[in-house]
N, C-alpha and C positions, 0 to 999 in steps of 0.2 A: 413660430405658428406657421402652419402650412396653409398656402391658400386654396379655397375650393376650385377644382379642376372644372366644374361647371361655371363658374363666374367668369363672365367674358371681359375682357380687358377692352377699354375704347382705343381705338386707333387714332391717331392723329390725321387730320386731313389736310392733304398736301395737294400741290400742283391744282390742275382743275375742280377737285373735288372741294377744295376750300374757298374757291371763287362762287360768287353769287350766279345764279342762273342767267342774269342780264350780262353780267361779263364773259361768261362763257360763251354766249351767243355772240357776242362782239367779236371776240378772237376767232371763232369759227369762221363768220362771215368774212374777216379778213382773208382767212386763208382761203375762203372761197374766190374771192375777187382777185387775190395773187394769181389762184390756178388760171382764172380764165385770161388773165393778162399775157401769162407765159403761154397760153395756149395747150395747156394739157387737162382741162377740164373736160369733163365728159359733155357733149351737148346732146340733148334727148331727140330722137325724130318722134313723130306723131305715133308712127306704129309702136316704138318702143314703150312711150308713156302710157298708150292704151293696153300694152301687156303688162306692165308692173301696175296698173291701176286694177287688172283683173285680178292679178296674183294677191294683191293687198287686201281685197275682198274674201279671199278663201281663209279657211282655217289653216293655220301653219302646224306642221307637227301632228297632223290627224292621219291616223293609219287607217287603211281600207280592211272593212270587215272580211275575214279569210273565211273559207267554208268552214274551216275547223270551230271557227269562233261560232259560226251559225250554228254547227252540231251541238256545241256545247252550250246554246242559248246565250251567249255573251250579247250584249247590246253595247255598243258604243257610242 
């Protein structure tokens, strides 16, 4: 009997994917603390944080409307 090619096989969850969100956060937090202890973690300046906040509020992946798009009546 042949399998239906459209039928999806479930993949086994491994590593982080198999862990609870709480456990994932705990491990990530440990990594962040270790980076700070080693002195290799990035320290945000006030200006960097301000710029990151501005970028976070913008729509990512949005392309600007070109003159061709305007001529064709496309609205993005």
